[in-house]
Backbone as CSV, one residue per row, in Angstrom:
resi,resn,N_x,N_y,N_z,CA_x,CA_y,CA_z,C_x,C_y,C_z
1,MET,114.160,183.124,78.571,114.683,181.755,78.436,113.528,180.746,78.451
2,ASP,113.640,179.722,77.611,112.589,178.711,77.579,112.921,177.554,78.522
3,LYS,111.963,176.665,78.686,112.100,175.554,79.615,113.260,174.649,79.248
4,GLU,113.423,174.364,77.975,114.487,173.455,77.539,115.863,174.016,77.854
5,SER,116.039,175.318,77.700,117.322,175.943,78.018,117.593,175.919,79.512
6,ALA,116.531,176.080,80.308,116.683,176.063,81.764,117.177,174.711,82.268
7,LEU,116.866,173.650,81.537,117.276,172.305,81.954,118.797,172.163,82.023
8,ASN,119.520,173.038,81.317,120.986,172.996,81.366,121.517,173.340,82.750
9,TYR,120.707,173.971,83.571,121.126,174.386,84.913,120.537,173.490,85.998
10,LEU,119.981,172.368,85.593,119.281,171.488,86.523,119.803,170.057,86.452
11,THR,119.631,169.318,87.534,119.961,167.899,87.576,118.704,167.109,87.898
12,ALA,118.335,166.211,86.995,117.139,165.398,87.213,117.358,164.453,88.393
13,CYS,116.314,164.260,89.166,116.420,163.322,90.291,115.045,162.755,90.624
14,LYS,115.065,161.643,91.332,113.837,160.993,91.760,113.743,161.072,93.274
15,TYR,112.571,161.463,93.750,112.348,161.549,95.199,111.894,160.192,95.713
16,GLU,112.641,159.649,96.685,112.321,158.338,97.243,112.528,158.377,98.753
17,SER,111.490,158.755,99.465,111.567,158.821,100.925,110.913,157.582,101.524
18,TYR,111.683,156.829,102.279,111.177,155.567,102.822,110.338,155.811,104.067
19,ASN,109.125,155.278,104.067,108.226,155.355,105.213,108.373,154.078,106.034
20,TYR,109.067,154.186,107.164,109.373,152.991,107.949,108.126,152.373,108.575
21,SER,107.151,153.206,108.911,105.940,152.661,109.534,105.117,151.835,108.555
22,LYS,105.141,152.229,107.275,104.374,151.501,106.263,105.227,150.541,105.451
23,GLY,106.553,150.729,105.524,107.441,149.872,104.749,107.366,150.146,103.263
24,THR,107.040,151.385,102.890,106.912,151.754,101.477,107.675,153.053,101.211
25,TYR,107.890,153.329,99.912,108.549,154.559,99.505,107.510,155.609,99.119
26,ASN,107.725,156.830,99.572,106.898,157.949,99.157,107.631,158.674,98.038
27,GLU,107.035,158.793,96.879,107.690,159.401,95.726,107.188,160.802,95.439
28,THR,106.376,161.352,96.330,105.864,162.718,96.166,106.099,163.496,97.456
29,PRO,106.979,164.488,97.440,107.233,165.257,98.662,106.032,166.109,99.056
30,GLU,105.860,166.288,100.355,104.780,167.129,100.855,105.103,168.594,100.607
31,MET,104.074,169.399,100.382,104.267,170.829,100.190,104.837,171.446,101.462
32,GLY,105.858,172.289,101.304,106.455,172.973,102.436,107.389,172.121,103.260
33,GLU,107.594,170.878,102.863,108.445,169.952,103.616,109.916,170.233,103.320
34,ASN,110.758,170.210,104.368,112.196,170.276,104.164,112.693,168.874,103.836
35,LEU,113.323,168.725,102.687,113.733,167.415,102.207,115.189,167.122,102.562
36,ALA,115.563,165.852,102.423,116.935,165.424,102.691,117.580,164.941,101.397
37,PHE,118.865,165.260,101.216,119.579,164.790,100.024,119.561,163.267,99.935
38,SER,119.514,162.607,101.082,119.511,161.138,101.093,118.245,160.551,100.473
39,ASP,117.213,161.378,100.310,115.960,160.916,99.707,115.914,161.181,98.201
40,LEU,117.003,161.716,97.659,117.020,162.060,96.236,117.963,161.145,95.474
41,ASN,117.464,160.564,94.407,118.252,159.688,93.550,118.557,160.441,92.256
42,THR,119.834,160.798,92.065,120.220,161.560,90.869,120.688,160.656,89.734
43,ARG,120.583,159.353,89.927,120.999,158.422,88.871,119.847,158.156,87.901
44,VAL,119.232,159.227,87.477,118.158,159.138,86.487,118.429,160.174,85.401
45,LYS,117.931,159.921,84.213,118.141,160.844,83.099,117.006,161.841,82.951
46,THR,115.806,161.401,83.235,114.643,162.285,83.139,113.798,162.132,84.388
47,SER,113.086,163.181,84.732,112.249,163.143,85.919,111.348,164.366,85.922
48,GLU,110.396,164.377,86.841,109.576,165.573,87.028,110.138,166.436,88.157
49,TYR,111.225,165.971,88.785,111.878,166.731,89.847,113.319,167.051,89.447
50,TYR,113.770,168.251,89.854,115.116,168.684,89.494,115.777,169.431,90.646
51,LEU,117.089,169.227,90.784,117.905,170.047,91.679,118.494,171.190,90.870
52,ILE,118.499,172.394,91.466,119.125,173.549,90.813,120.627,173.482,91.081
53,ASN,121.418,173.472,90.025,122.859,173.233,90.170,123.619,174.365,90.843
54,PHE,123.259,175.609,90.588,124.086,176.735,91.027,123.721,177.272,92.412
55,VAL,122.998,176.485,93.199,122.639,176.948,94.541,123.067,175.964,95.633
56,GLN,123.772,174.920,95.292,124.147,173.922,96.291,125.401,174.374,97.036
57,TRP,125.325,174.307,98.358,126.445,174.748,99.187,126.427,174.017,100.528
58,GLY,127.544,174.072,101.213,127.659,173.451,102.529,129.060,173.644,103.061
59,ASP,129.399,172.901,104.095,130.736,173.019,104.678,131.834,172.673,103.682
60,TYR,131.557,171.726,102.794,132.577,171.251,101.865,132.153,171.377,100.404
61,SER,131.185,172.210,100.123,130.741,172.369,98.736,130.250,173.790,98.503
62,GLY,130.325,174.208,97.247,129.817,175.521,96.884,130.706,176.657,97.360
63,ASP,130.205,177.865,97.206,130.917,179.073,97.626,129.891,180.106,98.057
64,THR,130.335,181.317,98.351,129.399,182.336,98.820,128.409,182.742,97.728
65,VAL,128.802,182.607,96.469,127.880,182.934,95.371,126.720,181.945,95.342
66,SER,127.036,180.643,95.412,125.970,179.637,95.403,125.103,179.760,96.652
67,ARG,125.726,180.091,97.793,124.959,180.263,99.024,124.036,181.473,98.926
68,ALA,124.531,182.566,98.387,123.707,183.770,98.230,122.570,183.525,97.248
69,ASN,122.852,182.795,96.169,121.802,182.477,95.199,120.731,181.587,95.826
70,TYR,121.161,180.641,96.655,120.210,179.790,97.389,119.286,180.665,98.234
71,ASP,119.877,181.561,99.021,119.083,182.444,99.885,118.086,183.269,99.078
72,THR,118.548,183.798,97.953,117.713,184.679,97.130,116.492,183.929,96.587
73,ILE,116.700,182.713,96.106,115.590,181.938,95.552,114.629,181.492,96.649
74,ILE,115.177,181.023,97.765,114.321,180.570,98.864,113.496,181.731,99.421
75,LYS,114.099,182.906,99.508,113.376,184.066,100.033,112.153,184.396,99.182
76,LYS,112.298,184.302,97.860,111.200,184.674,96.967,110.273,183.506,96.653
77,TRP,110.832,182.295,96.551,110.052,181.163,96.056,109.888,180.037,97.073
78,GLY,110.431,180.204,98.266,110.433,179.119,99.234,109.065,178.622,99.665
79,LYS,108.054,179.465,99.567,106.703,179.059,99.969,105.877,178.529,98.803
80,ASN,106.476,178.512,97.628,105.781,177.961,96.468,105.677,176.442,96.618
81,PRO,104.515,175.850,96.365,104.337,174.403,96.546,105.167,173.541,95.603
82,LEU,105.809,174.163,94.620,106.628,173.419,93.669,108.120,173.593,93.935
83,VAL,108.449,174.183,95.091,109.850,174.446,95.458,110.106,173.916,96.866
84,TRP,111.230,173.207,97.037,111.576,172.642,98.348,113.033,172.946,98.687
85,SER,113.288,173.223,99.945,114.658,173.301,100.442,115.134,171.891,100.769
86,VAL,116.377,171.608,100.405,116.960,170.288,100.660,118.190,170.465,101.547
87,VAL,118.308,169.618,102.573,119.453,169.693,103.477,120.096,168.316,103.605
88,GLY,121.349,168.334,104.061,122.057,167.065,104.225,123.209,167.210,105.195
89,GLY,124.095,166.240,105.195,125.236,166.260,106.098,126.195,167.383,105.799
90,HIS,126.979,167.737,106.807,127.956,168.821,106.690,127.305,170.127,106.257
91,TRP,126.095,170.354,106.751,125.370,171.610,106.536,125.115,171.878,105.050
92,SER,124.973,170.812,104.271,124.736,170.994,102.838,123.300,171.438,102.585
93,HIS,123.142,172.297,101.582,121.842,172.864,101.220,121.652,172.804,99.712
94,GLY,120.406,172.718,99.313,120.080,172.755,97.900,118.607,173.079,97.704
95,ILE,118.187,173.145,96.461,116.792,173.458,96.139,116.282,172.452,95.115
96,LEU,115.163,171.822,95.457,114.472,170.904,94.548,113.239,171.599,93.987
97,ILE,112.995,171.404,92.709,111.800,171.984,92.087,111.045,170.896,91.324
98,HIS,109.758,171.134,91.145,108.958,170.276,90.264,108.963,170.905,88.875
99,ALA,108.976,170.072,87.859,109.079,170.548,86.480,107.991,171.552,86.112
100,ASP,106.839,171.476,86.752,105.738,172.378,86.400,106.071,173.848,86.642
101,ILE,106.998,174.133,87.568,107.304,175.532,87.846,108.077,176.166,86.697
102,LEU,108.607,175.331,85.817,109.315,175.857,84.652,108.354,176.412,83.607
103,GLU,107.065,176.271,83.868,106.067,176.924,83.018,105.839,178.367,83.461
104,ASN,106.418,178.738,84.603,106.262,180.078,85.163,107.364,180.978,84.610
105,ASP,106.985,181.988,83.842,107.971,182.879,83.219,108.807,183.627,84.248
106,ASP,108.199,183.994,85.374,108.950,184.696,86.420,110.060,183.807,86.974
107,PHE,109.776,182.528,87.146,110.800,181.617,87.652,111.886,181.390,86.608
108,LEU,111.532,181.338,85.355,112.517,181.160,84.289,113.478,182.332,84.192
109,GLU,113.059,183.491,84.688,113.944,184.663,84.683,115.188,184.424,85.533
110,ILE,115.086,183.524,86.523,116.243,183.178,87.344,117.364,182.639,86.455
111,PHE,117.031,181.730,85.555,118.026,181.085,84.709,118.540,182.047,83.638
112,GLU,117.671,182.919,83.177,118.104,183.921,82.203,119.110,184.869,82.850
113,SER,118.863,185.224,84.106,119.770,186.101,84.834,121.118,185.421,85.049
114,ILE,121.102,184.157,85.454,122.332,183.407,85.701,123.145,183.237,84.426
115,GLU,122.474,183.137,83.301,123.162,182.973,82.022,124.037,184.182,81.716
116,ASN,123.602,185.357,82.181,124.327,186.589,81.897,125.295,187.000,83.001
117,TYR,125.000,186.579,84.243,125.802,187.000,85.399,125.570,186.002,86.526
118,PRO,126.617,185.535,87.214,126.466,184.406,88.145,125.781,184.717,89.469
119,VAL,125.580,186.007,89.783,125.010,186.381,91.081,123.600,186.938,90.884
120,LEU,122.633,186.402,91.621,121.253,186.874,91.492,121.024,188.189,92.231
121,ASP,121.752,188.393,93.324,121.554,189.601,94.132,122.901,190.016,94.719
122,ASP,123.546,191.004,94.095,124.859,191.461,94.543,124.823,192.009,95.967
123,GLU,123.765,192.721,96.290,123.669,193.314,97.623,123.635,192.231,98.696
124,HIS,122.858,191.185,98.450,122.798,190.099,99.436,124.139,189.380,99.538
125,LEU,124.826,189.184,98.417,126.136,188.535,98.452,127.105,189.329,99.323
126,THR,127.090,190.646,99.171,127.963,191.499,99.981,127.616,191.374,101.460
127,GLU,126.324,191.413,101.766,125.875,191.286,103.160,126.287,189.930,103.740
128,LEU,126.153,188.881,102.952,126.510,187.539,103.406,127.997,187.452,103.712
129,GLU,128.829,187.953,102.804,130.276,187.867,103.004,130.730,188.713,104.186
130,LEU,130.126,189.870,104.375,130.462,190.695,105.537,130.058,190.005,106.829
131,SER,128.924,189.319,106.806,128.468,188.578,107.979,129.438,187.451,108.319
132,ILE,129.924,186.741,107.306,130.891,185.665,107.515,132.194,186.230,108.073
133,GLN,132.610,187.377,107.560,133.835,188.016,108.051,133.681,188.454,109.502
134,ASP,132.535,189.011,109.841,132.285,189.428,111.224,132.329,188.227,112.167
135,SER,131.747,187.115,111.734,131.769,185.906,112.556,133.190,185.383,112.722
136,ALA,133.977,185.455,111.643,135.363,184.996,111.706,136.171,185.841,112.695
137,TRP,135.915,187.141,112.707,136.614,188.020,113.654,136.350,187.560,115.084
138,ASP,135.112,187.266,115.391,134.754,186.831,116.743,135.238,185.411,117.034
139,ASP,135.204,184.540,116.017,135.500,183.123,116.235,137.000,182.834,116.356
140,TRP,137.813,183.494,115.478,139.235,183.139,115.497,140.208,184.245,115.114
141,VAL,139.791,185.198,114.304,140.744,186.204,113.828,141.287,187.042,114.993
142,ARG,140.389,187.509,115.865,140.820,188.335,116.985,141.857,187.594,117.853
143,SER,141.539,186.359,118.225,142.434,185.610,119.109,143.746,185.244,118.419
144,ASP,143.677,184.851,117.134,144.901,184.507,116.407,145.785,185.728,116.211
145,LEU,145.173,186.872,115.946,145.939,188.105,115.780,146.586,188.509,117.097
146,ASP,145.854,188.368,118.185,146.388,188.679,119.507,147.621,187.822,119.797
147,SER,147.541,186.529,119.462,148.670,185.622,119.679,149.857,185.989,118.795
148,ALA,149.569,186.349,117.521,150.642,186.722,116.594,151.347,187.989,117.060
149,LEU,150.593,188.934,117.564,151.192,190.174,118.082,152.021,189.886,119.326
150,ASP,151.516,189.019,120.178,152.234,188.648,121.397,153.559,187.969,121.062
151,ASN,153.566,187.127,120.024,154.793,186.450,119.609,155.845,187.434,119.099
152,LEU,155.375,188.565,118.588,156.293,189.599,118.091,156.682,190.586,119.183
153,GLY,156.156,190.386,120.368,156.472,191.279,121.480,155.736,192.599,121.430
154,ILE,154.631,192.643,120.684,153.845,193.878,120.578,152.738,193.835,121.631
155,GLU,152.790,194.766,122.550,151.833,194.775,123.652,150.563,195.523,123.248
156,ILE,149.436,194.901,123.490,148.145,195.494,123.179,147.418,195.778,124.494
157,LEU,147.153,197.056,124.755,146.490,197.433,125.991,144.971,197.389,125.858
158,ASP,144.475,197.741,124.687,143.026,197.772,124.457,142.677,196.719,123.411
159,ARG,141.989,195.666,123.826,141.587,194.611,122.893,140.115,194.724,122.505
160,GLY,139.571,195.878,122.686,138.172,196.112,122.372,137.996,196.780,121.029
161,GLU,137.190,197.817,120.988,136.845,198.486,119.731,138.070,199.092,119.053
162,GLU,138.975,199.664,119.841,140.165,200.281,119.261,141.036,199.233,118.552
163,PHE,141.125,198.048,119.164,141.890,196.946,118.575,141.305,196.536,117.227
164,GLU,139.989,196.405,117.187,139.313,196.025,115.944,139.450,197.117,114.884
165,ASN,139.315,198.361,115.284,139.442,199.473,114.330,140.839,199.514,113.727
166,HIS,141.864,199.249,114.557,143.234,199.268,114.046,143.464,198.105,113.085
167,PHE,142.840,196.966,113.367,142.908,195.823,112.453,142.404,196.222,111.065
168,TYR,141.240,196.864,111.014,140.679,197.262,109.722,141.506,198.361,109.068
169,LYS,142.134,199.198,109.870,142.993,200.249,109.314,144.215,199.635,108.643
170,ILE,144.838,198.661,109.308,146.015,198.017,108.732,145.656,197.246,107.463
171,THR,144.549,196.512,107.492,144.157,195.752,106.299,143.841,196.686,105.139
172,SER,143.254,197.831,105.434,142.948,198.798,104.379,144.212,199.452,103.842
173,LEU,145.118,199.838,104.751,146.352,200.502,104.345,147.238,199.609,103.494
174,HIS,147.274,198.326,103.796,148.195,197.410,103.119,147.484,196.452,102.168
175,ASN,146.227,196.747,101.877,145.470,195.987,100.875,145.436,194.491,101.187
176,ILE,145.145,194.167,102.455,145.020,192.769,102.884,143.532,192.466,103.015
177,GLU,143.054,191.478,102.308,141.621,191.204,102.271,141.307,189.799,102.776
178,TYR,140.090,189.642,103.254,139.578,188.312,103.562,139.445,187.525,102.258
179,ILE,139.784,186.257,102.311,139.610,185.365,101.167,138.523,184.360,101.519
180,HIS,137.452,184.355,100.745,136.359,183.413,100.976,136.693,182.109,100.260
181,GLU,137.130,181.127,101.045,137.597,179.867,100.476,136.458,178.933,100.090
182,ASP,135.314,179.092,100.736,134.164,178.226,100.469,132.898,178.988,100.843
183,ALA,131.819,178.276,101.095,130.535,178.921,101.357,130.378,179.407,102.792
184,VAL,131.247,178.946,103.677,131.038,179.239,105.104,132.229,179.872,105.807
185,GLY,133.427,179.728,105.274,134.610,180.191,105.989,135.449,181.170,105.197
186,VAL,136.352,181.851,105.918,137.254,182.808,105.288,138.664,182.629,105.844
187,TYR,139.618,183.177,105.109,141.013,183.205,105.559,141.523,184.631,105.425
188,ILE,142.338,185.036,106.390,143.057,186.290,106.273,144.410,186.102,106.941
189,ASP,145.431,186.712,106.400,146.806,186.494,106.851,147.087,187.311,108.112
190,VAL,146.761,186.742,109.282,146.942,187.471,110.541,148.420,187.669,110.862
191,GLU,149.282,186.755,110.405,150.715,186.908,110.657,151.248,188.151,109.948
192,LYS,150.809,188.350,108.721,151.241,189.528,107.964,150.691,190.802,108.603
193,ILE,149.452,190.752,109.046,148.844,191.914,109.696,149.611,192.268,110.966
194,ALA,149.984,191.241,111.734,150.746,191.477,112.967,152.091,192.139,112.660
195,GLN,152.749,191.682,111.607,154.048,192.248,111.243,153.941,193.710,110.799
196,LEU,152.766,194.079,110.294,152.554,195.445,109.806,151.824,196.316,110.824
197,TRP,151.599,195.791,112.023,150.737,196.438,113.012,151.143,197.882,113.309
198,ASP,152.443,198.143,113.407,152.934,199.486,113.743,153.417,200.261,112.530
199,LYS,153.159,199.700,111.354,153.660,200.343,110.131,152.519,201.078,109.433
200,ILE,152.390,202.353,109.759,151.376,203.210,109.148,152.044,204.020,108.050
201,PRO,151.714,203.777,106.789,152.351,204.530,105.695,152.093,206.029,105.812
202,ILE,153.089,206.783,105.433,152.954,208.245,105.428,153.313,208.761,104.050
203,CYS,152.858,209.949,103.763,153.204,210.610,102.508,154.681,210.993,102.575
204,HIS,155.453,210.615,101.582,156.881,210.888,101.590,157.199,212.363,101.370
205,SER,156.221,213.115,100.916,156.454,214.537,100.677,156.175,215.376,101.915
206,CYS,154.998,215.125,102.533,154.607,215.973,103.668,154.555,215.218,104.988
207,GLU,154.787,213.878,104.923,154.792,213.020,106.101,153.433,212.965,106.808
208,ASP,152.384,213.258,106.056,151.046,213.130,106.621,150.654,211.650,106.619
209,GLU,150.001,211.167,107.696,149.607,209.762,107.798,148.463,209.461,106.836
210,LEU,148.590,208.335,106.123,147.565,207.953,105.151,146.584,206.970,105.782
211,SER,145.424,206.820,105.140,144.334,206.049,105.745,143.976,204.765,105.015
212,TYR,144.308,204.640,103.730,143.962,203.428,102.997,144.911,203.226,101.830
213,PHE,144.944,202.006,101.329,145.877,201.632,100.270,145.628,202.463,99.008
214,GLY,146.720,203.020,98.454,146.614,203.788,97.223,146.034,205.172,97.398
215,GLN,145.922,205.633,98.650,145.304,206.933,98.908,146.146,208.068,98.332
216,LYS,145.496,209.048,97.752,146.152,210.269,97.348,146.232,211.168,98.570
217,CYS,147.398,211.636,98.865,147.600,212.455,100.067,146.657,213.656,100.038
218,PRO,145.967,213.947,101.146,145.060,215.101,101.167,145.780,216.433,101.110
219,VAL,147.090,216.396,101.366,147.879,217.644,101.359,148.571,217.839,100.013
220,CYS,149.129,216.756,99.487,149.799,216.816,98.194,149.424,215.590,97.376
221,PRO,149.666,215.534,96.075,149.146,214.438,95.227,149.971,213.154,95.260
222,THR,150.856,212.989,96.231,151.717,211.814,96.271,150.953,210.562,96.648
223,LEU,151.279,209.470,95.975,150.742,208.147,96.354,151.836,207.394,97.086
224,PHE,151.472,206.647,98.139,152.526,205.869,98.824,152.717,204.537,98.098
């Protein structure tokens, strides 16, 4: 991909950081400096600085794909003097680049890759989403599920590892998945999981207990 094509994935902006001690604006960011979105003016048509469009994420913007792409670029290019991490309110993140880095063929490969497929690193995306799911389990899923089970009169004696393992067994058996609604949070239907807590599908032919949704019975070829 050439430089002109890469511009389709970028937003021109002007860097304007106010120096209160001098009463002047600094229009050149320092190398390695973490920048603020409040210092970027995107109401320009051309510039030597650009925001990468497909890596912006935060509490109320982006998704896990944009967050994973941000991580991937920062990991490889974050120490380059022509690349800056940008942060803002509500945990927003982005990447600012200087136009000169678009002369680097290795960096242009990022845009060529995105043109063909939206994820720069599938493995990292999977790791990120699993990490978010694990955090959700600790933050709210476990407690909400416990409350939902209690409301149904289902007594849980072990709320430790066995409880968590049964949660994953039920979600696997009934094809209930986490839904990544944005870049930081997930949703899963704990009420439905609670209602299915004691419902372990069995093979209708041999009555053998099954382990996951759509499983072929290990004893006979029946699908539940």
